[in-house]
PyMOL Python script that loads the backbone (N, CA, C, O; Angstrom):
from pymol import cmd

cmd.read_pdbstr("""\
ATOM      1  N   MET A   1     149.236 159.608 171.510  1.00  0.00           N
ATOM      2  CA  MET A   1     149.107 159.296 172.618  1.00  0.00           C
ATOM      3  C   MET A   1     147.689 158.278 172.127  1.00  0.00           C
ATOM      4  O   MET A   1     148.081 157.546 171.219  1.00  0.00           O
ATOM      5  N   LYS A   2     147.152 158.184 172.240  1.00  0.00           N
ATOM      6  CA  LYS A   2     146.078 157.253 171.904  1.00  0.00           C
ATOM      7  C   LYS A   2     146.520 155.921 171.615  1.00  0.00           C
ATOM      8  O   LYS A   2     146.383 154.883 172.263  1.00  0.00           O
ATOM      9  N   TYR A   3     147.349 156.261 169.981  1.00  0.00           N
ATOM     10  CA  TYR A   3     148.190 155.055 169.414  1.00  0.00           C
ATOM     11  C   TYR A   3     148.742 153.905 170.367  1.00  0.00           C
ATOM     12  O   TYR A   3     148.539 152.697 170.241  1.00  0.00           O
ATOM     13  N   LEU A   4     149.530 154.592 171.409  1.00  0.00           N
ATOM     14  CA  LEU A   4     150.471 154.177 172.974  1.00  0.00           C
ATOM     15  C   LEU A   4     150.316 153.674 173.579  1.00  0.00           C
ATOM     16  O   LEU A   4     151.022 152.903 174.229  1.00  0.00           O
ATOM     17  N   LEU A   5     148.058 154.234 173.620  1.00  0.00           N
ATOM     18  CA  LEU A   5     147.784 153.704 174.852  1.00  0.00           C
ATOM     19  C   LEU A   5     146.831 151.973 174.496  1.00  0.00           C
ATOM     20  O   LEU A   5     146.364 151.221 175.351  1.00  0.00           O
ATOM     21  N   ALA A   6     146.806 151.768 172.788  1.00  0.00           N
ATOM     22  CA  ALA A   6     146.392 150.494 172.364  1.00  0.00           C
ATOM     23  C   ALA A   6     147.012 150.270 172.447  1.00  0.00           C
ATOM     24  O   ALA A   6     147.058 149.429 173.345  1.00  0.00           O
ATOM     25  N   LEU A   7     148.924 150.684 171.510  1.00  0.00           N
ATOM     26  CA  LEU A   7     149.798 149.186 172.021  1.00  0.00           C
ATOM     27  C   LEU A   7     149.890 148.790 173.309  1.00  0.00           C
ATOM     28  O   LEU A   7     149.338 147.708 173.506  1.00  0.00           O
ATOM     29  N   VAL A   8     150.480 149.373 174.420  1.00  0.00           N
ATOM     30  CA  VAL A   8     149.663 148.522 175.799  1.00  0.00           C
ATOM     31  C   VAL A   8     148.795 147.918 175.966  1.00  0.00           C
ATOM     32  O   VAL A   8     148.916 146.851 176.566  1.00  0.00           O
ATOM     33  N   ALA A   9     147.733 148.293 175.567  1.00  0.00           N
ATOM     34  CA  ALA A   9     146.552 147.405 176.208  1.00  0.00           C
ATOM     35  C   ALA A   9     146.598 145.873 174.908  1.00  0.00           C
ATOM     36  O   ALA A   9     146.181 144.734 175.123  1.00  0.00           O
ATOM     37  N   LEU A  10     147.208 146.378 173.699  1.00  0.00           N
ATOM     38  CA  LEU A  10     147.456 144.828 173.205  1.00  0.00           C
ATOM     39  C   LEU A  10     149.170 144.060 173.112  1.00  0.00           C
ATOM     40  O   LEU A  10     149.551 143.268 172.250  1.00  0.00           O
ATOM     41  N   LEU A  11     149.859 144.526 174.121  1.00  0.00           N
ATOM     42  CA  LEU A  11     150.679 144.353 174.790  1.00  0.00           C
ATOM     43  C   LEU A  11     150.638 142.943 176.196  1.00  0.00           C
ATOM     44  O   LEU A  11     151.287 141.971 176.580  1.00  0.00           O
ATOM     45  N   VAL A  12     149.210 143.840 176.559  1.00  0.00           N
ATOM     46  CA  VAL A  12     148.747 143.232 178.077  1.00  0.00           C
ATOM     47  C   VAL A  12     148.061 142.363 177.521  1.00  0.00           C
ATOM     48  O   VAL A  12     148.476 141.339 178.063  1.00  0.00           O
ATOM     49  N   VAL A  13     147.201 142.025 176.724  1.00  0.00           N
ATOM     50  CA  VAL A  13     146.728 140.871 175.977  1.00  0.00           C
ATOM     51  C   VAL A  13     148.081 140.022 175.369  1.00  0.00           C
ATOM     52  O   VAL A  13     148.311 138.814 175.425  1.00  0.00           O
ATOM     53  N   ALA A  14     148.505 140.604 175.052  1.00  0.00           N
ATOM     54  CA  ALA A  14     149.249 139.361 175.106  1.00  0.00           C
ATOM     55  C   ALA A  14     150.333 138.538 176.025  1.00  0.00           C
ATOM     56  O   ALA A  14     150.887 137.476 175.740  1.00  0.00           O
ATOM     57  N   LEU A  15     150.496 139.461 177.394  1.00  0.00           N
ATOM     58  CA  LEU A  15     151.322 138.909 178.116  1.00  0.00           C
ATOM     59  C   LEU A  15     149.661 137.950 179.068  1.00  0.00           C
ATOM     60  O   LEU A  15     149.700 136.771 179.421  1.00  0.00           O
ATOM     61  N   GLY A  16     148.535 138.805 179.244  1.00  0.00           N
ATOM     62  CA  GLY A  16     147.582 137.850 179.138  1.00  0.00           C
ATOM     63  C   GLY A  16     147.731 136.500 178.987  1.00  0.00           C
ATOM     64  O   GLY A  16     147.824 135.703 179.920  1.00  0.00           O
ATOM     65  N   VAL A  17     147.769 136.098 177.236  1.00  0.00           N
ATOM     66  CA  VAL A  17     147.470 135.135 177.056  1.00  0.00           C
ATOM     67  C   VAL A  17     148.504 134.187 177.282  1.00  0.00           C
ATOM     68  O   VAL A  17     148.201 133.091 177.753  1.00  0.00           O
ATOM     69  N   ALA A  18     149.915 134.516 176.956  1.00  0.00           N
ATOM     70  CA  ALA A  18     150.727 133.788 177.850  1.00  0.00           C
ATOM     71  C   ALA A  18     150.547 132.907 178.832  1.00  0.00           C
ATOM     72  O   ALA A  18     150.824 131.708 178.867  1.00  0.00           O
ATOM     73  N   GLY A  19     149.827 133.936 180.006  1.00  0.00           N
ATOM     74  CA  GLY A  19     149.729 133.709 181.295  1.00  0.00           C
ATOM     75  C   GLY A  19     149.131 132.119 181.383  1.00  0.00           C
ATOM     76  O   GLY A  19     149.454 131.142 182.057  1.00  0.00           O
ATOM     77  N   VAL A  20     147.728 132.457 179.994  1.00  0.00           N
ATOM     78  CA  VAL A  20     147.014 131.446 180.260  1.00  0.00           C
ATOM     79  C   VAL A  20     147.600 129.879 180.169  1.00  0.00           C
ATOM     80  O   VAL A  20     147.488 128.799 180.748  1.00  0.00           O
ATOM     81  N   VAL A  21     148.541 130.709 178.657  1.00  0.00           N
ATOM     82  CA  VAL A  21     149.420 129.373 178.095  1.00  0.00           C
ATOM     83  C   VAL A  21     150.071 128.573 179.177  1.00  0.00           C
ATOM     84  O   VAL A  21     149.831 127.461 179.648  1.00  0.00           O
ATOM     85  N   LEU A  22     151.008 129.529 179.435  1.00  0.00           N
ATOM     86  CA  LEU A  22     152.109 128.955 181.036  1.00  0.00           C
ATOM     87  C   LEU A  22     150.925 128.497 182.491  1.00  0.00           C
ATOM     88  O   LEU A  22     151.243 127.788 183.445  1.00  0.00           O
ATOM     89  N   GLY A  23     150.102 128.889 182.353  1.00  0.00           N
ATOM     90  CA  GLY A  23     149.674 128.670 183.560  1.00  0.00           C
ATOM     91  C   GLY A  23     148.817 127.047 183.021  1.00  0.00           C
ATOM     92  O   GLY A  23     149.302 126.098 183.636  1.00  0.00           O
ATOM     93  N   GLU A  24     148.166 126.807 182.447  1.00  0.00           N
ATOM     94  CA  GLU A  24     147.904 125.536 181.400  1.00  0.00           C
ATOM     95  C   GLU A  24     148.791 124.469 181.275  1.00  0.00           C
ATOM     96  O   GLU A  24     148.501 123.364 180.816  1.00  0.00           O
ATOM     97  N   ALA A  25     149.821 124.804 181.672  1.00  0.00           N
ATOM     98  CA  ALA A  25     151.211 123.739 181.088  1.00  0.00           C
ATOM     99  C   ALA A  25     151.633 123.177 182.396  1.00  0.00           C
ATOM    100  O   ALA A  25     151.945 122.019 182.674  1.00  0.00           O
ATOM    101  N   ASP A  26     151.586 124.079 183.030  1.00  0.00           N
ATOM    102  CA  ASP A  26     152.262 124.091 184.433  1.00  0.00           C
ATOM    103  C   ASP A  26     150.798 123.137 185.566  1.00  0.00           C
ATOM    104  O   ASP A  26     150.754 122.510 186.625  1.00  0.00           O
ATOM    105  N   ASP A  27     149.873 123.561 184.522  1.00  0.00           N
ATOM    106  CA  ASP A  27     148.801 123.213 185.866  1.00  0.00           C
ATOM    107  C   ASP A  27     148.436 124.052 186.963  1.00  0.00           C
ATOM    108  O   ASP A  27     148.219 123.620 188.095  1.00  0.00           O
ATOM    109  N   SER A  28     148.342 125.726 186.495  1.00  0.00           N
ATOM    110  CA  SER A  28     148.188 126.080 187.913  1.00  0.00           C
ATOM    111  C   SER A  28     146.623 127.232 187.547  1.00  0.00           C
ATOM    112  O   SER A  28     146.401 128.171 186.783  1.00  0.00           O
ATOM    113  N   PRO A  29     146.021 126.646 188.353  1.00  0.00           N
ATOM    114  CA  PRO A  29     144.584 127.691 187.502  1.00  0.00           C
ATOM    115  C   PRO A  29     144.848 128.927 188.606  1.00  0.00           C
ATOM    116  O   PRO A  29     143.802 129.499 188.914  1.00  0.00           O
ATOM    117  N   GLY A  30     145.929 129.387 189.187  1.00  0.00           N
ATOM    118  CA  GLY A  30     145.820 131.157 189.310  1.00  0.00           C
ATOM    119  C   GLY A  30     146.281 131.983 188.377  1.00  0.00           C
ATOM    120  O   GLY A  30     146.044 133.165 188.126  1.00  0.00           O
ATOM    121  N   LEU A  31     147.163 130.969 187.774  1.00  0.00           N
ATOM    122  CA  LEU A  31     148.471 131.880 186.932  1.00  0.00           C
ATOM    123  C   LEU A  31     147.100 132.013 185.725  1.00  0.00           C
ATOM    124  O   LEU A  31     146.766 133.155 185.409  1.00  0.00           O
ATOM    125  N   GLN A  32     146.509 131.067 185.226  1.00  0.00           N
ATOM    126  CA  GLN A  32     145.489 130.950 184.261  1.00  0.00           C
ATOM    127  C   GLN A  32     144.395 132.297 184.559  1.00  0.00           C
ATOM    128  O   GLN A  32     144.080 133.219 183.807  1.00  0.00           O
ATOM    129  N   LEU A  33     144.004 132.016 185.860  1.00  0.00           N
ATOM    130  CA  LEU A  33     142.988 133.365 186.303  1.00  0.00           C
ATOM    131  C   LEU A  33     143.517 134.739 186.167  1.00  0.00           C
ATOM    132  O   LEU A  33     142.806 135.377 185.390  1.00  0.00           O
ATOM    133  N   LEU A  34     144.318 135.298 186.547  1.00  0.00           N
ATOM    134  CA  LEU A  34     145.527 135.980 186.404  1.00  0.00           C
ATOM    135  C   LEU A  34     145.162 136.159 184.938  1.00  0.00           C
ATOM    136  O   LEU A  34     144.319 137.029 184.719  1.00  0.00           O
ATOM    137  N   GLY A  35     145.610 135.540 183.975  1.00  0.00           N
ATOM    138  CA  GLY A  35     145.980 136.090 182.424  1.00  0.00           C
ATOM    139  C   GLY A  35     144.352 136.105 181.986  1.00  0.00           C
ATOM    140  O   GLY A  35     143.912 137.029 181.302  1.00  0.00           O
ATOM    141  N   VAL A  36     143.763 135.337 182.303  1.00  0.00           N
ATOM    142  CA  VAL A  36     142.142 136.099 182.114  1.00  0.00           C
ATOM    143  C   VAL A  36     141.703 137.650 182.598  1.00  0.00           C
ATOM    144  O   VAL A  36     141.176 138.558 181.955  1.00  0.00           O
ATOM    145  N   LEU A  37     142.014 137.596 183.598  1.00  0.00           N
ATOM    146  CA  LEU A  37     141.884 138.983 183.815  1.00  0.00           C
ATOM    147  C   LEU A  37     142.683 140.236 183.525  1.00  0.00           C
ATOM    148  O   LEU A  37     142.327 141.334 183.954  1.00  0.00           O
ATOM    149  N   LEU A  38     143.678 140.072 182.850  1.00  0.00           N
ATOM    150  CA  LEU A  38     144.694 140.177 182.126  1.00  0.00           C
ATOM    151  C   LEU A  38     144.448 140.899 180.820  1.00  0.00           C
ATOM    152  O   LEU A  38     144.878 141.987 180.439  1.00  0.00           O
ATOM    153  N   VAL A  39     143.371 139.719 180.019  1.00  0.00           N
ATOM    154  CA  VAL A  39     142.947 140.163 178.771  1.00  0.00           C
ATOM    155  C   VAL A  39     141.933 140.433 178.690  1.00  0.00           C
ATOM    156  O   VAL A  39     141.508 140.878 177.624  1.00  0.00           O
ATOM    157  N   VAL A  40     140.952 140.242 180.013  1.00  0.00           N
ATOM    158  CA  VAL A  40     139.763 141.113 179.836  1.00  0.00           C
ATOM    159  C   VAL A  40     139.525 142.516 180.195  1.00  0.00           C
ATOM    160  O   VAL A  40     138.690 143.348 179.840  1.00  0.00           O
ATOM    161  N   GLY A  41     140.384 142.523 180.901  1.00  0.00           N
ATOM    162  CA  GLY A  41     140.580 144.108 181.665  1.00  0.00           C
ATOM    163  C   GLY A  41     141.387 145.203 180.606  1.00  0.00           C
ATOM    164  O   GLY A  41     141.279 146.421 180.748  1.00  0.00           O
ATOM    165  N   ALA A  42     142.229 144.552 179.502  1.00  0.00           N
ATOM    166  CA  ALA A  42     142.743 145.349 178.393  1.00  0.00           C
ATOM    167  C   ALA A  42     141.344 145.033 177.255  1.00  0.00           C
ATOM    168  O   ALA A  42     140.877 146.058 176.758  1.00  0.00           O
ATOM    169  N   VAL A  43     140.969 144.280 177.020  1.00  0.00           N
ATOM    170  CA  VAL A  43     139.749 144.472 176.271  1.00  0.00           C
ATOM    171  C   VAL A  43     138.909 145.179 176.652  1.00  0.00           C
ATOM    172  O   VAL A  43     138.248 145.879 175.885  1.00  0.00           O
ATOM    173  N   VAL A  44     138.740 145.153 177.993  1.00  0.00           N
ATOM    174  CA  VAL A  44     137.673 146.654 178.069  1.00  0.00           C
ATOM    175  C   VAL A  44     138.463 147.942 177.877  1.00  0.00           C
ATOM    176  O   VAL A  44     137.887 148.894 177.349  1.00  0.00           O
ATOM    177  N   PHE A  45     139.554 148.038 178.208  1.00  0.00           N
ATOM    178  CA  PHE A  45     140.030 149.046 178.357  1.00  0.00           C
ATOM    179  C   PHE A  45     140.420 149.725 176.619  1.00  0.00           C
ATOM    180  O   PHE A  45     140.670 150.903 176.366  1.00  0.00           O
ATOM    181  N   GLY A  46     140.379 148.839 175.857  1.00  0.00           N
ATOM    182  CA  GLY A  46     140.757 149.199 174.665  1.00  0.00           C
ATOM    183  C   GLY A  46     138.961 149.692 173.321  1.00  0.00           C
ATOM    184  O   GLY A  46     138.789 150.289 172.258  1.00  0.00           O
ATOM    185  N   VAL A  47     137.942 148.808 174.536  1.00  0.00           N
ATOM    186  CA  VAL A  47     136.749 149.567 173.819  1.00  0.00           C
ATOM    187  C   VAL A  47     136.620 150.407 174.573  1.00  0.00           C
ATOM    188  O   VAL A  47     136.105 151.405 174.068  1.00  0.00           O
ATOM    189  N   ARG A  48     136.893 150.503 175.774  1.00  0.00           N
ATOM    190  CA  ARG A  48     136.534 152.097 176.029  1.00  0.00           C
ATOM    191  C   ARG A  48     137.064 154.015 175.919  1.00  0.00           C
ATOM    192  O   ARG A  48     136.646 155.164 176.056  1.00  0.00           O
ATOM    193  N   LEU A  49     138.941 152.722 175.378  1.00  0.00           N
ATOM    194  CA  LEU A  49     139.235 153.830 174.121  1.00  0.00           C
ATOM    195  C   LEU A  49     138.841 154.312 173.177  1.00  0.00           C
ATOM    196  O   LEU A  49     138.728 155.529 173.031  1.00  0.00           O
ATOM    197  N   VAL A  50     138.573 153.532 172.413  1.00  0.00           N
ATOM    198  CA  VAL A  50     137.914 153.426 171.023  1.00  0.00           C
ATOM    199  C   VAL A  50     136.575 154.195 170.828  1.00  0.00           C
ATOM    200  O   VAL A  50     136.406 155.053 169.961  1.00  0.00           O
ATOM    201  N   ARG A  51     135.524 153.739 171.847  1.00  0.00           N
ATOM    202  CA  ARG A  51     134.172 154.510 171.910  1.00  0.00           C
ATOM    203  C   ARG A  51     134.452 156.215 172.522  1.00  0.00           C
ATOM    204  O   ARG A  51     133.801 157.135 172.026  1.00  0.00           O
ATOM    205  N   ARG A  52     135.282 156.425 173.416  1.00  0.00           N
ATOM    206  CA  ARG A  52     135.950 158.280 173.440  1.00  0.00           C
ATOM    207  C   ARG A  52     135.921 158.447 172.896  1.00  0.00           C
ATOM    208  O   ARG A  52     134.852 158.968 172.577  1.00  0.00           O
ATOM    209  N   GLY A  53     136.978 158.324 171.832  1.00  0.00           N
ATOM    210  CA  GLY A  53     137.780 158.631 170.356  1.00  0.00           C
ATOM    211  C   GLY A  53     136.270 158.830 169.792  1.00  0.00           C
ATOM    212  O   GLY A  53     136.079 159.740 168.986  1.00  0.00           O
ATOM    213  N   ARG A  54     135.326 158.102 170.146  1.00  0.00           N
ATOM    214  CA  ARG A  54     134.573 158.443 168.169  1.00  0.00           C
ATOM    215  C   ARG A  54     133.741 158.940 169.107  1.00  0.00           C
ATOM    216  O   ARG A  54     132.722 158.327 168.789  1.00  0.00           O
ATOM    217  N   ARG A  55     133.251 159.990 170.569  1.00  0.00           N
ATOM    218  CA  ARG A  55     131.911 160.464 170.848  1.00  0.00           C
ATOM    219  C   ARG A  55     132.992 161.649 170.997  1.00  0.00           C
ATOM    220  O   ARG A  55     132.473 162.568 171.630  1.00  0.00           O
ATOM    221  N   ALA A  56     134.064 161.883 170.700  1.00  0.00           N
ATOM    222  CA  ALA A  56     134.705 163.354 170.640  1.00  0.00           C
ATOM    223  C   ALA A  56     134.420 163.783 169.244  1.00  0.00           C
ATOM    224  O   ALA A  56     134.882 164.917 169.116  1.00  0.00           O
ATOM    225  N   ARG A  57     134.008 163.484 168.430  1.00  0.00           N
ATOM    226  CA  ARG A  57     134.287 164.290 166.970  1.00  0.00           C
ATOM    227  C   ARG A  57     133.051 164.394 166.446  1.00  0.00           C
ATOM    228  O   ARG A  57     132.887 164.943 165.357  1.00  0.00           O
TER     229      ARG A  57
END
""", "prot")
cmd.dss("prot")
cmd.show_as("cartoon", "prot")
cmd.util.cbc("prot")
cmd.orient("prot")
């Protein structure tokens, strides 16, 4: 289950990066902001997931 959540976090990071790149090409600051928020949120989620896994051992 933990690996599935990590995979979802990586997919969200990829989606966020794509949003930033496409927002840059279209000159859309809103899409860039959403992309950055997706990346930051996924990274925070991933870090929390790893830290909780280490604490349980």
